[in-house]
C-alpha positions in Angstrom: -23.4 26.0 -2.2 -24.7 24.5 1.1 -22.3 23.1 3.5 -22.8 20.5 6.3 -23.1 21.9 9.6 -20.8 19.4 11.5 -18.0 19.5 8.8 -17.0 22.7 7.0 -17.0 21.2 3.6 -19.8 20.5 1.0 -21.5 17.1 1.4 -20.1 14.2 -0.6 -23.0 13.9 -3.1 -22.5 17.6 -4.1 -18.9 16.9 -4.6 -19.8 13.8 -6.7 -22.2 15.7 -8.7 -19.6 18.3 -9.5 -16.7 16.0 -10.7 -19.1 13.8 -12.6 -20.9 16.7 -14.5 -18.8 16.5 -17.5 -17.3 13.1 -17.0 -17.2 10.5 -19.9 -16.6 7.1 -18.4 -15.8 5.8 -22.1 -12.6 7.7 -22.4 -9.6 6.4 -20.2 -7.6 9.0 -18.2 -4.9 10.5 -20.4 -2.0 11.1 -18.2 0.6 8.8 -16.5 0.6 9.1 -12.7 4.3 8.9 -12.7 4.6 12.0 -15.2 1.9 14.2 -14.2 0.6 16.4 -17.1 2.1 14.1 -19.8 0.2 11.9 -22.3 1.0 8.3 -21.9 -0.5 5.1 -20.6 -2.4 4.7 -17.4 -0.4 3.3 -14.6 -2.6 0.9 -12.6 -1.1 -0.4 -9.3 -2.2 -3.8 -7.9 -2.2 -5.6 -4.8 -4.2 -8.4 -3.2 -4.9 -10.2 -0.2 -5.6 -14.0 -0.2 -8.2 -14.8 2.1 -8.5 -18.4 1.4 -6.7 -21.1 -0.7 -8.3 -24.6 -1.1 -9.2 -27.6 -3.2 -5.7 -28.2 -4.9 -7.1 -30.6 -7.4 -4.5 -32.7 -9.4 -7.3 -34.6 -11.4 -8.8 -31.4 -12.8 -5.4 -29.3 -12.6 -7.3 -26.5 -10.8 -7.4 -24.8 -7.2 -9.8 -22.3 -5.6 -9.0 -19.1 -4.1 -10.8 -16.2 -2.4 -9.0 -12.6 -2.7 -9.5 -9.0 -1.9 -8.3 -7.6 -5.3 -7.2 -3.8 -5.3 -6.4 -1.6 -8.1 -5.2 1.9 -7.9 -4.6 4.6 -10.7 -5.0 8.4 -11.2 -7.8 10.0 -12.9 -7.2 13.8 -12.8 -10.8 14.4 -14.0 -12.0 13.3 -10.8 -9.8 15.4 -8.5 -11.9 17.6 -6.1 -9.3 19.3 -4.0 -9.9 22.6 -6.1 -13.5 22.4 -5.0 -12.6 22.7 -1.4 -10.0 25.6 -1.2 -12.2 27.5 0.9 -13.0 24.8 3.4 -11.7 23.4 6.3 -11.2 19.8 7.6 -11.6 18.5 4.0 -12.3 14.9 3.5 -9.3 12.9 2.4 -11.2 10.8 0.1 -14.7 9.8 -0.9 -16.1 6.4 -0.6 -18.6 5.6 -3.5 -19.7 2.0 -3.5 -22.5 2.4 -6.0 -21.2 4.4 -8.9 -19.1 2.0 -10.6 -20.8 2.1 -13.8 -20.3 5.8 -13.9 -16.6 5.7 -13.8 -13.6 4.5 -16.3 -12.3 1.3 -14.8 -9.4 -0.9 -16.2 -10.7 -3.8 -18.2 -8.6 -6.3 -16.1 -9.3 -10.1 -16.5 -7.6 -13.3 -15.2 -6.7 -15.7 -18.1 -6.2 -18.7 -15.9 -9.7 -18.1 -14.3 -12.4 -21.1 -15.0 -15.1 -19.7 -13.0 -15.6 -16.8 -10.6 -18.0 -14.7 -8.8 -18.4 -11.6 -6.7 -19.7 -11.8 -3.2 -23.0 -10.1 -2.7 -24.0 -10.6 0.8 -25.6 -8.8 2.3 -24.4 -5.9 -0.2 -21.7 -6.1 -3.1 -18.4 -6.6 -1.4 -16.7 -3.8 -3.4 -15.9 0.0 -3.0 -14.2 2.8 -4.9 -12.4 5.6 -3.1 -11.8 9.0 -4.8 -8.9 11.1 -3.2 -8.7 14.6 -3.6 -5.8 14.6 -6.1 -7.7 12.3 -8.4 -6.2 9.0 -7.1 -8.8 6.1 -7.3 -8.7 2.9 -5.3 -10.9 0.0 -6.3 -11.5 -3.1 -4.1 -13.5 -6.1 -4.6 -13.8 -9.5 -2.8 -13.7 -12.2 -5.5 -13.9 -16.2 -5.3 -12.1 -17.9 -8.2 -11.4 -21.4 -9.6 -8.3 -21.3 -11.5 -6.5 -23.6 -13.7 -2.9 -25.0 -12.9 -1.4 -27.1 -15.4 0.6 -29.7 -13.3 3.6 -32.1 -13.6 3.3 -35.3 -11.9 6.1 -37.3 -12.8 7.8 -36.9 -9.5 4.7 -37.9 -7.5 4.5 -37.8 -4.5 7.8 -35.9 -4.4 6.5 -33.2 -6.7 6.5 -29.4 -6.6 3.8 -27.5 -8.4 3.8 -23.9 -9.6 0.5 -22.3 -10.2 0.5 -18.9 -12.1 -2.2 -16.3 -11.5 -2.3 -13.7 -14.2 -3.8 -10.3 -14.7 -3.9 -8.8 -18.1 -6.0 -5.8 -19.8 -8.6 -7.3 -22.3 -8.6 -4.6 -24.8 -5.9 -2.1 -23.9 -2.3 -2.6 -25.0 0.8 -1.2 -23.2 0.1 2.2 -25.1 -2.9 2.6 -23.1 -2.5 0.6 -19.7 0.5 -0.5 -17.8 0.2 -2.8 -14.7 2.6 -2.5 -11.7 2.6 -4.3 -8.6 2.1 -1.8 -5.6 5.4 -2.1 -3.5 4.3 0.3 -0.8 3.8 -3.0 1.1 3.6 -6.7 0.2 2.1 -6.8 -3.2 0.4 -10.1 -2.2 -0.7 -10.4 1.4 -1.9 -13.7 3.0 -4.4 -13.9 5.8 -3.1 -15.8 8.6 -3.0 -19.4 8.1 -3.5 -19.5 4.4 -1.4 -22.0 2.6 -0.6 -23.7 5.7 -3.6 -25.8 6.5 -4.0 -27.7 2.9 -4.3 -31.4 3.5 -1.7 -32.5 1.0 0.2 -29.4 -0.1 2.2 -26.6 1.5 2.3 -22.9 0.2 6.2 -22.4 0.3 6.4 -19.3 -1.5 4.7 -16.6 -3.8 6.9 -14.9 -6.7 5.6 -11.6 -8.2 8.6 -10.9 -10.2 7.8 -13.2 -13.0 7.8 -11.5 -16.6 4.4 -12.3 -18.6 3.8 -9.7 -21.2 1.2 -11.0 -23.5 2.2 -10.6 -27.5 -0.8 -11.2 -29.9 -1.8 -10.3 -33.2 -3.8 -7.4 -31.9 -0.8 -5.9 -30.0 1.2 -6.3 -26.7 -0.7 -6.4 -23.5 0.9 -5.5 -20.0 0.6 -8.4 -17.6 1.3 -9.2 -13.9 2.0 -12.6 -12.6 1.8 -14.3 -9.3 3.4 -17.5 -9.0 2.6 -19.8 -6.1 5.1 -22.6 -5.2 3.1 -25.6 -3.8 5.3 -28.3 -2.3 3.6 -31.8 -1.6 3.7 -32.8 1.8 5.0 -36.5 2.3 3.7 -36.8 5.8 0.2 -37.1 4.3 1.1 -40.2 1.9 3.3 -41.7 4.6 0.2 -41.8 7.1 -2.3 -42.4 4.4 -0.8 -44.6 1.7 2.7 -46.1 2.8 2.1 -46.9 6.3 -1.1 -48.8 5.9 0.2 -50.8 3.0 3.3 -51.6 4.8 1.3 -52.6 7.8 -1.1 -54.7 5.8 2.0 -56.5 4.0 3.7 -57.1 7.4 0.4 -58.5 8.8 -0.2 -60.7 5.6 3.6 -62.0 6.0 3.1 -62.9 9.9 -0.4 -64.7 9.2 1.4 -66.8 6.4 4.1 -67.9 8.7 2.1 -68.5 11.9 
């Protein structure tokens, strides 16, 4: 076994070769990270950073969003601490941006998504980290257009609630369970996001909404982020009510001169 001269541990490609040697990405991890060694559903912890929120479209009832989406779970088949017992200065994790097709990943999808794309400039904006204990961190930058059914009876004094859901496509709750990662805020906002919309204000984000999906094929775990969007009256006062009032006032003055 050859070792790096600058670091007293084997090179990353050797570690990857060893942990992937008998690995089958078609089979999900069999142990629940909350109960090590026991058979159960895979616990997938989720958090995200909203980088951009725009185009709140009441006509098409949709909005646009750019996010950094992160999932974390444990796959003990990929643990490599035992390979480095005699090494010093062991790596805390391996960053593997190009082996996604060789690893098992949760089959997560967004039911409210109308269109989406991954960012590829100048390389694909995603990475996988494999920690020594088998913890996997997956991160990707995504742009999405999502549907949001809106109720406009109180327009322009309306408040809209837009739900963004995450569900496993094929695995029921017997296989995959989702949970918000509460080590920090499960949904973070980049500075200024939601405060610079032309006619709405992002007032609140709620991640405590129940949304399990019950279908003929089983019950599927779900996470829901609910955004509360309050319409800004200032926009309508300046763009609609004030010009209309001034026009009527001028018309009244002209008629009475």
